[in-house]
C-alpha positions in Angstrom: 66.4 42.2 65.1 63.2 43.4 63.4 63.3 43.9 59.7 60.6 45.5 57.4 60.0 44.8 53.8 57.6 46.3 51.4 56.0 44.3 48.6 54.1 46.1 45.8 51.5 44.2 43.8 50.4 45.7 40.5 46.6 45.5 40.0 46.0 47.7 36.9 45.3 50.6 37.2 46.2 50.8 40.9 49.0 49.4 43.1 48.4 47.6 46.4 51.2 48.1 48.8 51.8 45.8 51.8 54.3 46.6 54.6 55.2 43.5 56.5 57.2 43.4 59.7 59.3 40.2 60.4 61.4 39.3 63.3 62.2 36.6 65.8 59.5 34.0 65.8 58.1 35.1 62.4 58.7 33.4 59.1 59.9 35.4 56.1 56.3 35.8 54.8 55.0 36.9 58.2 53.1 33.8 58.9 52.8 33.4 62.7 54.7 30.5 64.3 52.6 29.2 67.2 54.0 30.0 70.6 56.0 33.0 69.2 56.2 36.0 71.5 55.4 38.6 68.8 52.5 38.7 66.4 52.4 39.9 62.9 51.2 43.5 62.3 49.5 44.3 59.1 48.5 47.5 57.4 46.9 47.8 54.0 47.2 50.9 51.9 45.9 51.4 48.4 47.2 54.1 46.1 47.1 55.1 42.5 50.1 54.2 40.3 51.0 54.3 36.7 50.1 51.1 34.9 53.0 48.8 34.1 54.4 48.7 30.5 52.8 45.3 30.1 49.4 46.7 31.1 49.9 49.7 28.8 50.4 47.3 25.8 47.3 45.3 26.8 44.9 48.2 27.1 45.7 51.9 26.5 43.2 54.4 27.7 42.4 57.2 25.2 45.3 59.6 25.1 44.4 62.9 26.8 47.1 65.4 27.7 45.0 67.0 30.4 44.5 64.0 32.7 46.2 60.7 33.4 43.0 58.8 33.2 39.8 59.5 31.3 36.6 60.7 33.1 35.0 58.0 35.2 31.4 59.0 34.5 29.7 55.7 33.7 28.4 53.2 36.3 27.8 50.7 33.5 31.4 50.4 32.3 33.9 48.1 34.1 37.6 47.4 34.2 39.2 43.9 34.2 40.4 42.8 37.6 42.9 39.9 37.6 42.0 36.8 39.6 45.7 36.1 40.4 48.2 38.8 41.2 51.7 37.2 41.5 54.3 38.8 43.7 57.0 37.6 41.3 58.0 34.4 39.7 55.6 31.6 40.8 57.5 28.4 41.8 56.7 25.2 40.0 54.1 23.2 41.7 52.2 26.2 43.2 48.5 25.4 43.4 46.1 28.1 44.6 43.7 25.5 45.8 46.2 24.5 48.5 45.5 27.8 50.2 42.3 29.4 51.5 40.0 30.3 48.7 36.4 31.3 48.4 33.8 28.7 47.4 30.7 30.9 47.5 29.3 34.3 48.7 25.8 34.6 50.1 24.4 38.2 49.8 21.1 37.7 51.7 19.4 39.6 48.9 15.9 38.1 48.9 13.1 40.5 49.8 12.3 38.5 53.0 15.9 38.3 54.2 17.6 40.5 56.7 19.4 43.0 54.4 16.4 44.2 52.3 14.1 44.2 55.3 16.4 46.3 57.5 17.4 48.7 54.6 13.7 49.3 53.4 14.6 48.0 50.0 12.3 44.9 50.0 9.9 46.4 47.5 12.4 46.7 44.7 11.8 44.1 41.9 15.5 43.5 41.5 17.3 40.2 42.2 20.5 41.9 43.4 21.4 43.2 46.9 20.2 46.7 47.4 21.3 48.5 50.6 21.3 52.1 51.9 24.6 53.8 52.8 25.8 54.4 56.3 24.0 51.3 57.6 25.5 47.8 58.2 24.5 44.8 56.0 25.5 41.2 56.1 27.2 38.8 53.7 28.4 35.2 54.2 31.6 33.8 52.7 32.1 30.0 52.3 35.7 29.0 52.2 37.2 25.6 51.2 38.3 25.1 54.8 37.8 26.8 58.2 39.1 30.4 58.3 42.1 30.8 60.7 42.7 34.5 61.5 46.2 33.7 62.8 47.4 32.6 59.4 44.8 33.7 56.8 44.4 37.2 55.5 41.6 38.4 53.3 39.7 41.6 52.5 36.8 42.9 50.5 37.1 45.2 47.4 34.2 47.3 46.2 34.7 48.8 42.7 32.5 51.1 40.6 33.1 52.4 37.1 35.9 51.7 34.6 38.8 53.6 36.3 38.5 52.9 40.0 40.7 55.1 42.3 40.8 55.0 46.1 41.0 58.8 46.4 37.8 59.1 44.3 35.8 56.6 46.3 35.5 54.3 43.3 37.9 51.6 44.7 37.2 50.7 48.3 39.4 48.0 50.0 37.8 46.9 53.4 39.9 45.0 55.9 38.2 42.9 58.5 38.4 44.6 62.0 37.0 44.2 65.4 34.6 47.2 65.5 32.4 49.1 63.0 32.6 52.9 63.1 29.2 54.5 62.3 29.1 55.9 58.8 32.6 54.7 57.8 33.6 51.8 55.6 34.5 48.7 57.6 33.7 45.0 58.2 33.8 42.6 61.1 33.1 38.9 61.6 29.8 38.3 63.5 29.6 34.5 63.2 31.8 31.6 62.3 30.6 28.1 61.6 32.5 25.3 59.9 34.0 26.7 56.7 31.8 29.8 56.7 32.0 33.3 58.2 29.3 35.9 58.3 30.4 39.5 58.0 28.7 42.7 59.0 29.8 45.4 56.4 29.3 49.1 57.0 29.3 51.5 54.1 30.2 55.2 54.3 27.3 57.6 54.9 28.8 59.8 52.1 29.7 57.1 49.6 28.8 57.1 45.9 25.3 56.0 45.1 25.3 53.4 42.4 26.0 49.7 41.6 29.3 48.4 43.0 31.1 45.2 42.0 32.4 43.0 44.9 35.6 40.9 45.0 37.1 39.0 47.9 40.9 39.1 47.8 43.1 36.5 49.7 46.8 36.8 50.5 49.1 33.9 49.7 52.9 33.7 49.9 53.1 33.9 46.2 50.4 36.4 45.3 46.9 37.6 45.8 44.0 35.4 44.7 40.7 37.1 43.9 37.2 35.8 43.3 36.2 35.9 39.7 33.8 38.5 38.3 30.3 37.5 39.5 27.4 39.9 38.7 25.3 38.0 41.3 27.3 39.7 44.1 26.8 43.2 42.6 25.5 45.6 45.3 23.4 48.7 44.8 24.1 51.4 47.4 21.4 54.1 47.8 20.9 57.3 49.8 19.7 56.6 53.3 17.0 59.0 54.9 17.1 56.7 58.0 20.8 57.5 58.7 21.6 60.6 60.6 25.0 61.1 58.9 23.4 61.0 55.4 22.8 64.4 53.7 19.2 63.3 53.0 18.3 62.2 56.6 14.6 62.8 57.4 13.7 62.2 61.1 10.0 61.5 60.7 9.1 57.8 59.9 5.7 58.7 58.4 7.3 61.2 56.1 9.9 58.7 55.0 7.2 56.2 54.2 5.5 58.9 52.1 8.4 60.7 50.4 10.6 57.7 49.8 8.6 54.5 49.9 5.2 55.5 48.5 5.1 54.5 44.8 1.8 56.3 43.9 1.2 60.0 44.2 -1.4 62.7 43.4 -1.1 65.4 40.8 -3.2 68.5 41.5 -4.2 70.4 38.3 -7.1 72.4 36.9 -7.2 76.0 38.2 -7.6 77.7 41.6 -11.4 77.8 41.3 -11.7 74.3 40.0 -9.0 72.2 41.6 -8.7 68.7 40.0 -6.6 65.8 41.0 -5.4 62.6 39.4 -3.2 59.8 40.6 0.3 59.2 39.2 2.2 55.9 39.4 5.8 56.7 40.3 6.7 53.0 40.2 10.2 53.5 41.6 10.4 49.8 42.7 9.4 48.3 39.4 11.6 46.0 37.4 14.6 47.8 35.7 13.6 51.3 37.0 16.6 51.5 39.3 19.0 50.7 36.4 17.2 53.2 34.3 17.7 55.9 37.0 21.4 55.1 37.2 21.6 55.3 33.5 20.3 58.9 33.6 23.3 59.9 35.6 25.5 58.2 33.0 23.7 60.1 30.3 24.3 63.3 32.1 28.0 62.4 32.4 28.1 63.1 36.1 31.4 62.0 37.5 31.1 59.0 39.7 32.9 60.8 42.5 30.1 63.3 42.6 27.3 60.8 42.9 27.3 60.8 46.6 26.2 64.4 46.6 22.3 65.0 46.3 22.9 68.6 45.3 24.9 67.6 42.2 22.5 64.8 41.4 19.4 67.1 41.5 21.2 69.7 39.4 22.1 67.4 36.6 18.9 65.4 36.8 16.8 68.6 36.3 18.5 69.0 33.0 18.4 65.3 31.8 14.7 64.9 32.6 13.9 67.1 29.6 15.2 66.6 26.1 16.2 70.2 25.4 20.0 70.6 24.7 21.0 67.1 25.9 18.6 64.5 24.4 17.1 63.8 27.8 14.2 61.7 28.8 11.0 63.6 27.8 10.3 65.8 24.8 7.9 68.6 25.8 5.0 69.7 23.6 2.5 72.4 24.4 0.9 72.9 21.0 -1.9 70.3 21.2 -0.4 68.2 18.3 1.2 65.0 19.4 2.0 63.2 16.2 4.3 60.2 16.5 4.0 60.2 20.3 1.7 59.9 23.3 -0.3 62.9 24.4 1.0 64.1 27.9 -2.5 63.6 29.3 -2.5 59.9 28.4 0.4 58.8 30.6 -0.6 57.2 33.9 2.8 57.0 35.4 6.6 57.2 35.0 7.5 53.5 34.4 6.7 53.3 30.7 8.5 56.6 30.0 11.7 55.6 31.9 11.8 52.1 30.4 11.3 53.4 26.9 14.1 55.9 27.3 16.4 53.3 28.9 15.9 50.9 26.0 15.8 53.4 23.1 18.2 56.1 24.4 15.9 58.6 22.6 13.6 61.2 24.1 10.1 60.0 24.8 7.3 62.0 23.3 5.5 63.9 24.9 5.4 65.6 28.3 4.1 68.7 30.0 4.9 70.0 33.5 3.2 67.2 35.5 4.9 64.5 33.4 8.4 66.0 33.9 7.6 66.4 37.7 6.2 62.8 37.9 9.3 61.2 36.3 11.6 63.4 38.3 9.9 62.3 41.5 10.4 58.6 40.5 14.1 59.3 39.9 14.6 60.9 43.3 12.6 58.4 45.4 14.2 55.5 43.5 17.7 56.7 44.6 16.5 57.3 48.2 16.2 61.1 48.1 12.9 62.2 49.8 10.8 64.0 47.3 7.4 65.3 46.7 5.4 66.9 43.7 4.3 70.5 44.1 1.5 72.4 42.3 1.6 76.2 42.2 -1.7 77.7 41.0 -1.5 81.0 39.0 2.1 80.5 38.3 4.1 83.3 36.7 6.2 82.7 33.7 8.0 86.0 33.5 10.0 86.6 30.3 12.3 89.2 31.8 12.4 88.2 35.5 11.3 91.6 36.8 8.7 90.4 39.2 6.1 91.9 37.0 3.7 90.4 34.5 2.7 93.1 32.0 -0.7 93.1 30.3 -1.1 95.9 27.8 -4.5 97.4 27.0 -5.5 99.3 23.9 -7.5 102.5 23.7 -10.8 100.6 24.1 -9.6 98.7 27.2 -9.1 95.4 25.5 -5.9 93.3 25.9 -3.4 94.0 23.1 -2.2 90.5 22.2 0.8 91.8 20.2 2.4 93.6 23.1 1.5 91.2 25.9 4.3 88.6 26.1 4.1 87.4 29.7 1.8 84.5 30.6 0.2 83.1 33.7 0.1 79.3 33.9 -3.2 78.0 35.4 -0.9 75.8 37.4 2.7 74.6 37.3 4.1 71.4 38.8 7.7 71.1 40.1 9.4 69.0 42.8 10.9 69.4 46.2 13.8 67.2 47.3 14.9 67.0 51.0 18.6 67.5 51.8 21.2 69.4 53.8 22.8 72.4 52.0 26.4 72.6 53.3 27.2 75.0 50.4 24.8 77.6 51.9 24.6 79.3 55.3 23.0 77.4 58.2 19.2 77.3 58.0 18.7 76.8 54.3 18.7 73.0 54.2 15.5 71.0 54.1 13.1 71.2 51.1 14.8 72.3 47.8 12.8 73.3 44.7 13.9 71.4 41.6 12.2 71.6 38.2 12.7 69.4 35.1 10.3 71.4 32.9 12.3 73.3 30.3 11.3 77.0 30.8 14.5 79.1 31.0 18.2 78.2 30.8 20.4 78.1 33.8 24.2 78.0 33.3 23.5 77.3 29.7 21.1 74.4 30.0 17.4 74.0 30.6 17.3 73.2 34.2 16.2 74.7 37.6 17.4 74.1 41.1 18.0 73.0 43.7 16.8 76.2 45.2 16.3 76.4 49.0 12.6 77.0 49.7 13.5 78.7 53.0 15.8 81.1 51.0 12.9 81.8 48.5 10.5 82.6 51.4 12.9 85.1 53.0 14.0 86.7 49.7 17.6 85.4 49.9 17.7 84.8 46.2 21.5 85.2 46.0 22.0 81.6 47.1 22.3 79.0 44.3 20.6 77.6 42.3 17.9 79.6 40.4 16.2 81.1 43.4 15.3 84.3 41.5 13.3 82.3 38.9 11.3 80.4 41.5 10.8 83.6 43.6 9.2 85.3 40.5 7.0 82.2 39.9 5.2 82.7 43.2 5.6 86.5 43.9 5.1 88.5 40.7 2.6 91.4 40.4 0.1 91.6 37.5 0.2 95.1 36.0 -2.5 96.3 33.5 -1.3 99.4 31.6 -2.1 101.3 28.4 -0.2 104.0 26.5 -1.7 107.4 25.8 -1.4 109.0 22.4 1.3 111.3 23.8 3.4 108.3 24.8 2.7 108.4 28.6 2.1 105.0 30.2 -0.9 104.8 32.3 -1.2 102.0 34.8 -4.8 101.0 35.3 -4.4 98.3 37.9 -1.8 96.4 39.9 -2.9 93.0 41.2 -0.4 91.9 43.9 -2.3 88.8 45.0 -3.1 87.0 41.7 0.2 85.1 41.4 1.1 82.1 43.6 -2.3 82.2 45.2 -2.1 78.6 46.3 0.8 76.1 46.5 -0.2 72.5 47.4 1.1 69.0 47.7 -0.2 65.6 48.7 -0.6 64.9 52.4 1.5 62.4 54.3 -0.3 59.1 54.4 -3.4 60.5 52.8 -4.7 61.6 49.3 -5.8 64.9 50.8 -4.5 68.2 49.5 -2.2 70.1 51.8 -1.5 73.8 51.4 2.2 74.8 51.7 1.9 78.4 50.3 3.3 79.8 53.6 6.5 77.7 53.1 7.2 79.8 50.0 5.9 83.2 50.9 4.7 85.2 53.9 1.0 86.3 54.0 0.2 88.9 51.3 0.4 92.4 52.6 2.3 91.5 55.8 5.4 93.3 57.1 7.4 90.1 56.6 6.3 89.8 53.0 7.4 93.4 52.3 10.8 92.7 53.9 11.3 89.5 51.9 10.6 91.4 48.7 13.0 94.2 49.6 15.6 91.5 50.4 15.1 89.9 47.0 15.4 93.2 45.2 18.6 94.0 47.2 20.1 90.7 46.1 19.5 91.4 42.4 15.9 90.5 41.6 14.6 93.2 39.2 11.6 95.1 40.4 10.3 97.6 37.9 9.4 100.9 39.4 6.0 102.3 38.7 7.1 105.9 39.5 7.7 106.6 35.8 4.1 105.7 34.9 1.0 107.4 36.1 -1.1 105.2 38.5 -4.5 106.5 39.4 -6.9 103.6 39.8 -10.6 104.0 39.7 -11.5 103.5 43.4 -15.2 104.2 43.6 -16.2 101.4 41.2 -15.3 97.8 41.7 -15.7 95.0 39.1 -15.4 91.2 39.4 -16.8 88.3 37.6 -17.6 84.6 38.2 -17.7 81.7 35.7 -20.3 79.0 36.2 -19.0 75.5 36.7 -20.0 73.4 33.8 -19.6 69.9 32.3 -17.7 69.6 29.0 -20.3 69.9 26.1 -22.8 72.0 28.0 -23.7 75.7 28.0 -22.6 77.9 30.9 -22.7 81.6 31.9 -20.2 84.3 33.0 -21.6 86.7 35.6 -20.1 90.2 35.7 -20.7 92.2 38.9 -20.2 96.0 39.3 -20.3 97.8 42.7 -20.7 101.6 42.5 -19.4 102.9 45.9 -19.9 106.5 45.0 -22.9 108.9 44.9 -22.4 109.4 41.2 -24.1 107.7 38.3 -21.8 106.1 35.8 -22.0 104.2 32.5 -19.5 101.5 31.7 -18.7 100.1 28.3 -17.8 96.5 29.0 -15.8 94.0 26.9 -15.7 90.3 27.5 -13.0 88.2 25.7 -13.3 84.4 26.0 -10.1 82.6 24.9 -9.3 78.9 24.5 -5.9 78.6 26.1 -3.2 76.1 26.9 -2.9 75.5 30.6 0.3 77.7 30.4 -2.0 80.7 29.7 -0.9 81.0 26.1 -3.9 81.8 23.9 -4.9 79.5 21.0 -7.7 81.6 19.8 -10.5 83.9 20.8 -13.9 82.1 20.6 -16.1 84.7 22.3 -16.2 88.5 21.9 -19.0 90.4 23.6 -19.5 94.1 24.5 -22.3 95.9 26.2 -22.9 99.2 28.0 -24.3 99.2 31.5 -25.6 102.0 33.8 -24.2 102.0 37.3 -26.5 103.6 39.9 -25.1 105.3 42.9 -24.3 103.0 45.9 -25.7 100.0 44.1 -24.4 96.6 42.9 -25.4 95.3 39.4 -24.9 91.8 37.9 -25.0 90.9 34.2 -24.8 87.5 32.6 -23.1 86.5 29.3 -24.1 83.0 28.0 -21.4 80.8 26.5 -22.8 78.0 24.3 -21.1 74.7 23.6 -21.2 75.3 19.9 -19.0 78.3 20.4 -16.1 76.4 22.0 -16.3 72.7 21.2 -14.7 72.8 17.8 -11.5 74.5 19.0 -11.2 73.0 22.5 -7.7 72.0 23.7 -6.9 68.9 25.8 -7.5 70.4 29.2 -10.8 72.1 28.4 -9.2 75.3 29.6 -10.6 78.8 29.1 -9.3 82.3 30.0 -11.7 85.2 30.3 -10.6 88.9 30.2 -13.2 91.4 31.3 -12.4 95.1 30.9 -14.8 98.0 31.5 -14.3 101.7 30.6 -16.0 104.2 32.9 -17.1 106.7 30.3 -17.4 109.7 32.6 -13.8 109.4 34.0 -12.0 107.4 31.2 -10.7 105.0 33.9 -10.4 101.3 33.0 -11.3 98.3 35.3 -9.7 95.0 34.4 -10.0 91.4 35.6 -9.0 88.0 34.3 -9.8 84.4 35.3 -9.0 80.9 34.1 -11.6 78.2 34.3 -11.7 74.5 33.4 -14.7 72.5 32.4 -15.6 69.3 34.2 -14.4 66.3 32.2 -16.1 62.9 32.6 -14.2 60.2 34.4 -13.5 56.5 33.9 -15.1 54.0 36.2 -12.9 51.1 37.5 -14.2 48.0 39.3 -12.8 44.5 40.1 -14.1 41.0 40.0 -12.9 37.9 41.9 -10.8 37.6 45.0 -8.1 40.2 45.5 -5.3 37.9 46.7 -1.6 38.1 45.8 -0.5 35.5 43.2 -4.2 34.7 42.3 -5.9 35.8 39.1 -8.5 38.6 39.3 -10.3 40.9 36.8 -10.2 44.6 36.4 -13.0 46.3 34.5 -12.8 49.8 33.0 -16.0 51.6 31.9 -16.6 54.9 30.1 -19.7 56.6 28.6 -19.2 59.1 25.8 -20.9 62.4 27.0 -20.4 64.3 23.8 -22.8 64.8 20.9 -20.3 63.3 18.5 -18.5 60.0 17.9 -15.1 59.7 19.5 -12.5 58.2 17.2 -9.1 56.4 17.7 -9.5 56.1 21.4 -6.7 54.7 23.5 -7.2 53.3 27.0 -4.3 52.8 29.5 -4.4 50.9 32.8 -1.7 50.3 35.3 -1.3 49.6 39.0 2.1 49.1 40.7 2.4 45.7 42.3 -0.9 44.6 40.6 -0.4 44.9 36.8 2.0 46.4 34.4 0.7 49.0 32.0 -1.9 47.6 29.6 -3.1 49.5 26.5 -6.2 48.9 24.3 -7.4 50.9 21.2 -11.0 51.4 20.1 -11.8 52.7 16.6 -15.0 54.5 17.6 -17.3 55.3 20.6 -20.7 56.6 19.4 -22.5 59.4 21.4 -23.9 58.2 24.8 -22.6 54.7 24.3 -20.6 52.9 27.0 -17.2 51.2 26.5 -16.3 48.2 28.7 -12.8 46.8 28.9 -11.9 43.8 31.1 -8.3 42.9 32.0 -7.2 39.8 33.9 -4.1 40.1 36.1 -2.2 38.4 38.9 -1.3 40.9 41.7 2.2 40.3 43.1 2.3 42.5 46.2 -0.1 42.4 49.1 -1.3 45.6 50.8 -3.2 48.8 49.8 -2.6 49.3 46.0 -4.1 51.7 43.4 -5.3 51.1 39.9 -5.0 54.1 37.5 -6.6 54.4 34.1 -6.6 57.1 31.4 -8.5 57.6 28.1 -7.1 59.6 25.3 -8.3 60.8 21.8 -8.1 63.9 19.8 -11.5 65.2 20.9 -11.2 64.3 24.5 -8.2 64.2 26.8 -7.5 64.3 30.6 -10.0 61.6 31.2 -8.9 59.6 34.3 -10.2 57.0 36.7 -8.7 55.3 39.7 -9.5 52.7 42.4 -7.8 51.8 45.6 -7.9 48.1 46.4 -6.6 45.9 49.2 -4.6 42.9 48.1 -4.7 40.1 50.7 -1.8 37.8 51.5 -2.2 34.3 50.0 
């Protein structure tokens, strides 16, 4: 006769249930008698259960009538797991040491050992085991005696958060089996020697990303014995772009090396006619950065059960990267006053910002778009999500999302600052993250635009994305999240109009090509700039572009009709202008060119307005106002120069040495108005970096930073920053004064830790001069 009995063991807050089958040849506890014809069959199930009354007395969760357990949204919090779970009364004389028990667990967690090598996590400065999901890793368990599979029963338990539940993926019991199924939790013995066994453990390709606690549980006739809480066995599980079943799978090895493993990037800034670049240290492998990134998800109160989904993680991270409405990582400032904080241009990387936030739990001051994007990129790459930083030149910030930037002119043809509310950013940086989009139709996976810069609210918070880049290109802006906003950033028209005295609105010019002229990112395996404009939009004027626009309008993007306004542009006269490239502190000229294509003579009253602007296109003040009248001969081109002297702009210059010029011309004979605008950036001097001594890992070397003051005035309260991932942590030094034309020299001694091609990045910052950078690539040899 075969009988079955069920034994329930309480392990607050869950219940483990064993079903044992006993029969002839089996002892009451299911221990196999040698030579018996039948063998014991085991199945382990785990299910949630109400805590016992004893447990309730010990620790009551906060009372909440809506749910049995509080939200499990903190990776840092833990629950207490008993080391001994008795099945009932324990007989006198029972000694757990008489049974199989764990002496030690080896995690093979050193950078040179098999786990971190195979999982591409050997660069993390973290003493714990770090693996990627959906890929097997190895651990070794040392018992007090040889393991006997006929009589001994043990399993692994992985837990995360304070209220682990099997159906939420926060409590994972793993029985030892014979085979590992790809992308599913499991374990099998791959080697036995003396008292030790080595296990190959497979994690699920969809499991939660975070830090798990590991216990080994052993069955005895009188209860379950567990290993004690040991933080040394904690295991970080990250996204896996190398695993085909993972939502972030990327099939190109060079792209994985760039978008996941490269810890230094390039930020392209300046303006479309004067593209500048600077290096940014992402530092995703630096000490405590992984913990800081996991803390951001705790701060955003993202349920642990949702942390295996890259869509959810990107959505909440785009909000928590900025401090608006949730006290997130970075406080933005665009007003050129950075009291009690660091100027955005002074940061050289993400590490200092994330570590400061992790320790203080208060927003770090200050950031602008490239700082938000740089820190967001660190967060994504640190967790294993492929990511890159994007720059869009002439980026529209459209206040009413109507695909139209309105510039209003007065009767004289000059821009009316009171009525003009829209702005064109010289450039704007955001991020792209690579993932599948099972929530969208097929074809909209791949790169997703995400933006941590607080511009407009989305679902009540300052965040943006993830928005499918493919959906943006084809005008399918109905698909979540925030596709209409990104579509407007790269596709808006610039409309110049003025209102007649009778109230009629006259449109003088529509510029359909000014916005989103150039979208770029860093190349794979190189510091070269790569244009990706065609990934966001079809070629201007093409049939595909018109169709994408019509699709976007059909799906709800507002496109203001120009039918209500009179649009009769001046076609027989063309006007353009060029700004001479110049170094900060020098004079330069603006050349205005007219081309009269008609057989008529005209006179044009011309206005030039020079404005010192923030890189967002918002005007600080007008420093140059110049008007003149020119005669335009038939079928001729004419050029006129306007000189800009350094004394006119230096006193009010903002930190990116950015100007915005409006030129309008009124054709007196016809009353028509020509209009053009351009942003320009002065060339800012750079820092020089050089090294002394052998560049060998674990051996001291010197780094020297030099800077010569190019201005005709003394620089005061100057701060220098220097950092290099794997070479040195961020160093700062302050100088009271740097007189005109004098040279500053700063020498730093350091001991590089990581061999290979590394990069040193430096910045100089003071009130009179910002965005001063220098960088140097160096090859660190193995010792």
